[in-house]
C-alpha positions as CSV (number, residue, x, y, z in Angstrom):
1,X,24.0,-0.8,8.9
2,X,25.2,-3.7,11.0
3,X,24.1,-7.3,10.1
4,X,23.1,-9.8,12.8
5,X,22.2,-13.5,12.3
6,X,18.4,-14.0,12.5
7,X,18.2,-17.4,11.0
8,X,20.3,-19.3,8.5
9,X,18.8,-17.5,5.5
10,X,17.8,-14.1,6.9
11,X,20.1,-11.2,7.9
12,X,18.9,-8.5,10.2
13,X,19.9,-4.9,9.6
14,X,19.6,-2.2,12.3
15,X,17.3,0.7,12.1
16,X,18.7,4.2,11.9
17,X,16.8,6.3,14.5
18,X,18.8,9.4,13.4
19,X,17.9,9.0,9.8
20,X,15.3,11.0,7.9
21,X,13.2,7.9,7.0
22,X,10.7,6.9,9.6
23,X,11.6,3.7,11.5
24,X,8.4,1.9,10.4
25,X,9.3,2.6,6.8
26,X,12.9,1.4,7.3
27,X,11.6,-1.8,8.8
28,X,9.0,-2.3,6.1
29,X,11.8,-1.8,3.5
30,X,14.0,-4.5,5.2
31,X,11.1,-6.9,5.2
32,X,10.2,-6.0,1.6
33,X,13.7,-6.8,0.5
34,X,13.7,-10.1,2.4
35,X,10.4,-11.0,0.7
36,X,11.7,-9.8,-2.8
37,X,14.8,-11.9,-2.5
38,X,12.9,-14.8,-1.1
39,X,14.8,-14.8,2.2
40,X,11.3,-14.9,3.6
41,X,9.6,-17.0,0.9
42,X,5.9,-17.2,-0.1
43,X,3.7,-18.9,2.5
44,X,6.2,-18.3,5.3
45,X,5.1,-16.7,8.5
46,X,6.6,-13.3,9.2
47,X,8.2,-12.8,12.7
48,X,5.7,-11.7,15.3
49,X,5.5,-8.1,16.3
50,X,7.3,-9.0,19.6
51,X,10.1,-10.8,17.7
52,X,10.5,-7.8,15.4
53,X,10.7,-5.5,18.4
54,X,13.4,-7.6,19.9
55,X,15.3,-8.2,16.7
56,X,15.3,-4.6,15.5
57,X,15.1,-2.8,18.9
58,X,12.0,-0.9,17.9
59,X,8.7,-0.1,19.5
60,X,5.6,-2.2,19.2
61,X,3.9,0.5,17.2
62,X,6.8,0.7,14.7
63,X,6.6,-3.1,14.0
64,X,2.8,-3.0,13.7
65,X,3.0,0.0,11.3
66,X,5.6,-1.7,9.1
67,X,3.4,-4.8,8.9
68,X,0.3,-2.6,8.0
69,X,2.3,-1.1,5.2
70,X,3.2,-4.5,3.8
71,X,-0.4,-5.6,4.1
72,X,-1.5,-2.5,2.2
73,X,1.0,-3.3,-0.6
74,X,-0.4,-6.8,-0.9
75,X,2.8,-8.5,0.1
76,X,1.5,-10.2,3.2
77,X,-1.8,-11.4,4.6
78,X,-3.0,-12.0,8.1
79,X,-4.4,-15.4,8.9
80,X,-6.7,-15.2,11.9
81,X,-5.2,-16.8,15.0
82,X,-2.0,-17.9,13.1
83,X,0.0,-14.7,12.2
84,X,0.9,-12.8,9.1
85,X,2.1,-14.7,6.0
86,X,4.0,-13.7,2.8
87,X,1.8,-14.0,-0.3
């Protein structure tokens, strides 16, 4: 995977479209790891779906599915009109 600067504290890894793991799960794993290591700390807003699309070169549905997975795992919560935040 190739790392790209996203912010001072977060590194972006590319998604492997030829891999056996679905892209949404790859993206969810990247975000999970960033949450686990506190590169995206509690109470911090996740990047928007559009930002995730641009940063990872994925489809809107892929980014939305990855966020749904994280919500189901209890790692993030939506705040109406504000975005999705790390718990």
